N, C-alpha and C positions, 0 to 999 in steps of 0.2 A: 559595492554601491548599494545603499539601502533603497529599496523600492518604495515609492510613496504610498502605494495602495496595499502594502502587505499587512496581514493580520498576524499579531503576535502568536507564537506557538501555543501558549497556554490557552488563549481564547479560541484558537483553531481546534485544539483538542476538545474543549467544551462543546463547540459547534458539532464536531463529529459525534460525541456522546449523545447530545440532544437529538441529532438527526437519526441515530440508531434507535433511540427510544420511540421516536415517531414511526419509524419503519416497523417496529415490533407489532404495532396495532393497525397498520395501514393495509388496505386492500388494493390500492393503486399507488403508483409512484408519487411521492410528495414533492419532488424537485421541480423547479420552474423551467419548463421547456417551451415556454410561450414564444410567439413571434417577437414580442418586445425584448425578451431575453436574448434571442438569437440576433436581433438587430443591434442590441447594446454591445454584445461581445464582438460583433462584426466591426462596429464603429469604434469602440473603445478598447478593443483587443481583450485578451483573456487575462484574468488576474486570479487564478485559483488559490484558495486559502490553504489547500493541503495537497501533498503529493501522496498517492497511494500506490504502493507496489504490491500486486497481488497475483494470484494464480489465474490462469486462463480458463479455469473451470466455469462452465456455462451457468452454474448455480450461484456463482459469486459475482454480484453486480454492485460494485462500490457506490455508484450514483444512487441506486435504490437503497442499499444498506444504510447509507448515511443521509438519505432524503435530500440529496443534492441535485441541483439543476445544471444547466448549461454554464460552463465557465467556472464552476466552483471547485472541481477536483481535477488534478492532473494525474491521470491513471496510467500506470505501466503494468501490463499483464504479460506473464510468461508462466508456463507450466511449472508448478512447484515453487513459485515466487523466488526463483534463484536469481543471482546477480552475475552479470559479466560487464565488460567495459561499455556495452551499448546501454544497459540499464543505468549504470553509474553516470554516463554522459547525459542521459535524459533527466536524471535527478538533478545533476548540477545545472543543467539548463533551466529547469523549473525554479530551482532555488535562487540562482543568480540573475536570471533575466525576467522571470515572471513574479518574483517576490514571495513565493510560497515559503512559509516558515516552519512547517511541520512535515515530516516524512513518516508515513505509517507503513510498516511492513505487515501486510494482512495475510496470514496463513489461514487455513480452514481445516475443520475436522473432516475426516474421511477423504483426504486428498489422494487421488489416484497416483500422483507422482511420488508422494511419500510412501504409499503402499508398495509401489514398484521398487523403490529403493530398499525397503525392508524385506520384501518377499521374492524378489527376482533379480536377475542380472541381464537386463535387456541389451539388445544390440542396436546398431544404427545410431541415429542422432539422439534418440531418447537417452542413450547411455550418458551423454554429456550432462543431461539434467539429473539423472539418478546418481551419477558420480558426485556431483556437487552436493546433493542432499545427503549422501553417505558420509561426506566430510563433516557435515553438521551433526548427524545423528549417531555416528559410530555404530555401536552394537545395540542401540535402543530398538526394541520391538513393539513397544506400546505406541499406538497410532497418535494419541493426543500428546504424549511426551515428545515423540519424534517431531510432530508438527511444531511444538514450542521451541525445540532445539534448532530446527531449521529456520524459524523466524529469528531467533537470537543470533544465529550466525550471520544472517543478512544485515541485522542491525549493526553487528560488530564490523562487518565489511564496510558499510556506509560510514560509520563513525571514524574509521581509520583511513578514509580517503582524504588525501591532503586538501583538496579543494573544499570538501564538505567541512573539514575541521576549521578552515579559514572562515567559512560562512557562519558556522556555529559560534565561533568566538566573536566575530564582528557584528553579526546581525541577529543573534538569538535563535538560530535554527535548532529544532529539536527532532530527534529520531526516536520513534517508539514502535514497539512490536505489539501485535494484536492477533487474536484468533477469532475467526468467525465460526460460530456453531451452526452447522447446516440444519440441524433439527429444530432449533428455536429461533434462529435469526439474530441472536444476541452476539454482540462483539465484546470480547473480553480483552481489555487493554492490559498488557504485561508490564505496567509501570508501577 
């Protein structure tokens, strides 16, 4: 079912790129968080133009990075931006019920989860995250290259989800990888 308020993937990607350019020179958040925006999304529901799957790292704030306000991004955060059935279900919900037409897997430089996968073998629940990252990076030890490989694996997993494939074919959904550079604030899209 095509959502009447969806933004085409190509246009959404341009909005994300423009928002990141605004962020690079900003000193305060540029997104609309006003009372009128809150009231609008309350009354008219949410219609995010993009889905962003990113790391839980406190330095990675998608709404700020893309100069987005309330209701503009559907953000899914998990350490190492790894995917399981819960994240895939959230993505499918946003794409099929909210009309989002672009999914961005946003990794970042100097990711602690990627570093843990490269340099240690943690125990406990962290191991579930690092094991997923290890599947993506293999024997790679370069932080940046490992980050890109981890992002690429998540893109692959999403693109091979049967429900996502259906939405891609029928409604023009796009899946793109990106890396946020902590030092500069720049988002590098891997397309």
